[in-house]
C-alpha positions, 0 to 999 in steps of 0.5 A: 514752414519758413518764416515770412521773411525767408519766403519773401527772399526765396520768392525773388532770389532768381533776380540775381541771374535774370534780367527784366527783359528775360523774365518767364512765366516760371519766374512770375509764379515763383514771385507769387509763391504759387509753388510753395508747399501747402501746410498740413494740419498740426504742422503750423501753430498759426497761419503762415501769412507769407504762404498763400497755400497755407489754409490752417489756423484761419478758424477752421478748428471750430468747425472740424469735429464735435461742436457744442450747440451753445457755440451757435448762439449768445442767448442766455437760457430764459429760464435763468430769468425765472423765479425759483419756488419759495424765493423773493423777487428782486428789483432792477437798478436803473443806474443810481436807484439802489437806495430806492430798491432797499426801502421798497423791499423793506416796506414790502416785507411790512405785511400790514403796510402791504395789506393796507396799500392793497385796500386803497381805492382804484376807481378804474379797477371797479368797472368789471362789465367791459372787454378784458383788453379794455379793462386791462388797459384801464387797470394800468397804474397812473398815480404813485399809489397805484404804481406802488400797489402794482409793484408790490403785487409783482414782488408777491406773485411775479414769475420773474426773478427780478422786475423793473421799478421804472414806472414808480421811479418815473412817477416819483420824478427821480433822476436815475442817474444821480444818487439821492440822499437815502434818509431824505427819500424815506421821509418824503415818501412816507409823508407822500404815502400818509397824505394819499391814505388820508384821502381814502374813502375807507376811514380805517386807512387814514391813520395807518402810517401814523399807527405803523411809524409815528410816535409821540415826543415832546421838547421840554424846557425848564427855566432855572430861575422860576422852574416853569416847564414849557413842553413842546409836543411833536410827532416823529417817524424816525429817531435820528441818532448821533453815532460819533463817539459811541459804541452801541445803540444804547449810548446813542438813544441815551444821548438823544434823550440827554438834558441840554443846558441853554446858557450864554448866547443860547439862553431861553426866553422865559415867558414867566420871567419875561427875560432870557434865563438859563434853562435845561431842555430834554426830549421826552418819549411818550409813545412809540410806533409799531415799526421803529426806524432808527437813523444812524447819522453816518453822513455828517458835515465836515466844516473844514472841507465844506462837504459831507463825509461818512463816519465808519464807526462800528456800532453794536445793536441788539436783535431785541431792543427794550425801549421801556426804560426810555419812555417817560411813563415807566413800567410799560413793556415795549420790546422790539425785534430787529426786522431790517438793516439797511447798509451803505457800502463805500467810504464816501457820502457822495457815492457807494452802494445800498443793500438791505438785510430783511427778515421774512415775517413768515419764516424769520429767515434773513435775506440780503436784497442787492438790487436783482440779486437775493441771497438767503442767509444760512440759518435764522441769524443776520450775517453782516461779516461780508458787508464790513469787508467791502470798501473799508477805509485805508490806513484807518481800519479799526478792528471789529469789536467782539459782539455778545450773543444776541448783538450785531456790529456794523460800520456800514449800517445807516438805518435799523428797523425794529418791529414791536413784538405782538401775540397776533404776529404769530397768527398764520392769518396775519401773515397771509396777504391776498392780492386784489383782483384788479392787481391780480389781472395785471400780474397775470398779464405780465406773467403771460408776457414773460412766458411768451418771452421765454418761448420766444427766446427758446425758439430763437435759441433753437433757430440759431442752433439749427442755422449753426448746424447747417453752416457747420455742415456747409463749412466742413464740406467746403473747407475740404474743397479749398486747397488748389491741387498742383497743375489745376486752376486756382483763384485768390481770396482775401485771408481776412475774409476767410477768417470772418467766414469761419468766425460765426460771430461776425456777419459774412459780407461779399468777397472784396479783392479791391485792396489787392490790386496794383496800379495795373489792375492786377494782383500786386506781388506784395499783397499775395501774403494777405491772400490765399490760393484756393481751388476754382471749384471752391471759389465758384461756390463762395462767389455764388453764395456771397458775391463780390470781386474782382475775381483773381485767377491764376492766368496772365490777366491776374499775375502782374508781369509789369510789377514783377519786372519793375521789382526785378530791375530795382532789386538788381540795381540795389545789388549793383549799387555798391559796386557802381559807387566805388567805380564812379568815385574813382572815375570822377577824379579824371577830368573829361576831355574837351567838349565831351563832359556833363555838368553834375551838381556837387551836392548831387555827387556827394550824395548820389548813392543815397539819392539812388537808393531813395529813387529805387524805393520810389520806383518800387513804391510806384507799382504798389497798391494806390487806394483801388485806383489803377493805371496810374490814377493814384493821389497826386502829392503836392507841396501844400505848404509852399515851402522849398523841399529837400533835394530829391532828384539828381542834379536838382541842385544846379537847376535855376527857378526857370528850369535852366542851368544855374549861373553859379559855377561854384555849385557844379562840376564837369564829369566824363561821359562814362560817369554820366552814363552810369548815373543815368541808369539810376536817374533816368529822369535827371536834368542833363546839361552838356559842357557846351550848355549856356547858363539861364539867360533870365537868371543872368539878366536878373542878376545884373538888375539885382546888383543895380537895385542894390546900388540904388538902395545904398545910395538912397539910404545914404542920402536919407540917413545924412538928411535925417541923422538925428531921427536915425540916431535918436538924438535931440528928439522933441517931447510933449512933456518938455515942449521945445521953446524954439518952435510952436509946431511938431509933426506926428508920424506912426512909430511903426514908420520910423522903425521900418525906416531905420531897418532899411537904413541899417540894411539897404541891400537886404530890406525893401525901401520905405516909400510912404508914411501911413498916417491914416493908422492914427485917424478915425473913419471920419479922418479925425485925430484919435488922441488928445494932448493929455492922453498922449502924455499918459500913454498913447505917445507910445504909438507915435513919433514926433518930428521937427518941422525941418525933419518933416520937410525932408519926410514930405520930400522923400516919401508919399504922405497920405495925411499930414498930422501936426500938434500946435502950441498956442500961447495967450494972455488972460487976466490971471496971466499967460495960458497955453493951449495945444491943438491938433490938425486934423482936429480931434474926433470927439465921438470916435474918441469917447467910443474908444475910451468906452471900449477900453473901460468895457475891456477892463470890466469884461475879460475872459482871462486875468489875475485877481488877488485875494488877501486875507485880513485880520481885523478892520485895521488891516482892511483899511490898510489894504484899500489903497493897494486896490489899483496897484499892478499885479507885481506891486501887489505881490511885492508889497503884501504882508498877508498871504495872497491867493492868485485866482485865474479868471478864465477857469471860472473859479469859485470860492472853493479855491479860496477855501483851499488856499486859506482853509476857510469854508465858503460860509465863513468868507466875508469878501470886500473891495474898496470898502464894499462888501461882495454880497450880490451872488448874481453879479459879475466881476465887472459890475462889482468893480473887480478889474484885472489885477484887483485885490479882494480882501477876505475876512473870516467871520465866525458863525453860530454853531447852528449855522454850521449845519446849513452851508447852503445859506452861506455866501455863494461865491461861485456865482460871482467868480 
């Protein structure tokens, strides 16, 4: 099939030989492309939008031939959510809870902890003599311990492939959208569990957490002077090991137990010596728990940036760990076996993903727990290779060291869990954990719900398949009826509707032909490419089932003869325009005969071809679709801005604002009647003026009046300039700083009045005369003066102009003055000599003046956008030197500074991190002051601290003890001030 552009040309080729008044039915059908041959399947790669008879490539291929049942639904197989035999259950990630899921899987695989948790008392579970539904409702978990019991029971016996831990997460009060510190969560949760078990009635449960996870150690300090040893016993639930600078786990533990020297400022106060002495301190391990948690300190505080960072150091650790050499009591056998490795993927301490590798206590197989996904490792060995390839740092990748047999290496492991080897661990009874009856009932009920859901999903899949098969037969049968045979009746339906009807993924709505209507309520010729011509039989079936309208059949009520005729006229004129342009250009050169010419605008004549083309385009646009409105009810276009538009109509340039002939003869010329008749074909609505037409009388009268007004203005300006020459030329002006001796009174007017008056004097014919003096601008609502003599000396004089008494006399004579304002000098004698006072008339309004000053000061302290400077000083001397510069302007502060100055924009609410980046000083090392006052109140505002725009804040770097560097939150909270 020919391209759309060729089909468009072919549809209107007949206009070259047919006039609008000679259009027949056959011409209309050609314009609507009724007779264009229909396309056959396989002949078109895609649908021909310019051919209303092309019905291929609209989505029918999905319904012809054999169809896969899976295309009729988007429901996954519910059995894919079912737990496979001899597999573990995963946990849903609720947003940022992967760190919680890893610990829950590790604790679940601690069989002794799980068994103990099942033994915890549940008062509601002890009531059995009641209805099963009521019993199930009472069994619902409420406390944190009960939620954990239920979660472990589901992990053990659920039929689901993964379960939702939201009940426990909600009970813990965790924010699912924010990733918390995983190590901190582990400590707090074990502490909470220990407190819960200590309150159980069964005394055997009180110390389970201590027996499982708690070890004993002591901090022993030995005085170098007297040799006295001071032990400080302590319990631990995990050992926090520094990994920076170490390659293997043994080095980390050795450093943890290494002796520390206490000297200098860090000396130890010895009770025996009763003074500070040099001493040595070390940690002694006395006993270790059954489950040894080793925290690898991968997240450390970076003092330069003020944030935590992650260490991607490779650490080697063994499958079997002998802790005997590290115990204080030698000769004790203490061998641990690796049971879990917790991994943090990612390079940042504030983001990333947590997973856990856990060894099954029953089979010794290793599994990777990644939220919902669980993967069994091949063989019985821990495999960390893929974890080390994810989210590695760029440019700083270190080669993975070779690991000896029985060892593993990781750059992402942040916690190692070792379990002490005991003979009873191999007892089958020890690896069998029974779920209590009350928990079993809850799990069974959840499994029943899951099975019901599986059946429901399977039924929904079947219904979707049955529905799809039914539509398949319907579409297949109806599609064969769509083509309209030659000579038979037909209708038009939207192409997009047909596509959606054939697309089973969308809901089939009613047929809407409203967008295809022209202004006459019929099918627009330009819209026929977006519609398809179908048989009446098919149209009846479609409209009966889906409804809609209006119906567009092939009768005269549907095909618009008016639009076709208008398009014919426009196309013919477009073709004729070039020839007529040449002829008019030659005819314009001949002057018209006496009293037979027509006035034409010179600008219109120069651009009439372009105007004609635009007019033809506009005529063509009038017949197009107008938002569903018919009979010319389209939206009215108005000039909302009120600006003068460009010329769009021929002869518009010789129209005056009253709609008559312009009085400017230089903008128009006479053309012959022959020229005008040709132009009228293209511009039938253009204004027409014969040679005998008189210009607009209103414009003539206004022109005369305008000339008279200009003469009056020039005369007025000349008179005012001669009488106030010094004021106009700004010569011999009185000032307050040097009060003229020849007068005791001066008059005040707004400077705005003087500027406007000078503008009129310079251009009297282009500017409106000044008629009044608005002195009320300088008065308060009580009609009192707003300025004092001193305030005018300091800056308020920029709003006023001073006049001599004789100038004021002229001003009063020529202008309307609403309120005279004067300032008077009063001289007097006192015992100490002469004195001078200044008074104003009207007098100063003190209340309004005080309010004005208060508002000025408030504006200085409460500002939304201003510049504040921060200067780094080296010592107290520089601090003192900086103090006098506190009140200088911004430019002066920048010109005079000797140290670097950071410019802070107040509108963006900057905090001290901006200062940190500008001077490389962490927030807790910043000591800030202004005018010698330290800025320490973190709840104050800039204004209350006296920090006004253009102020300079002094920054002095303070040195903190090494211990303080670990607690930046106790430093100065600068962001609360800025």
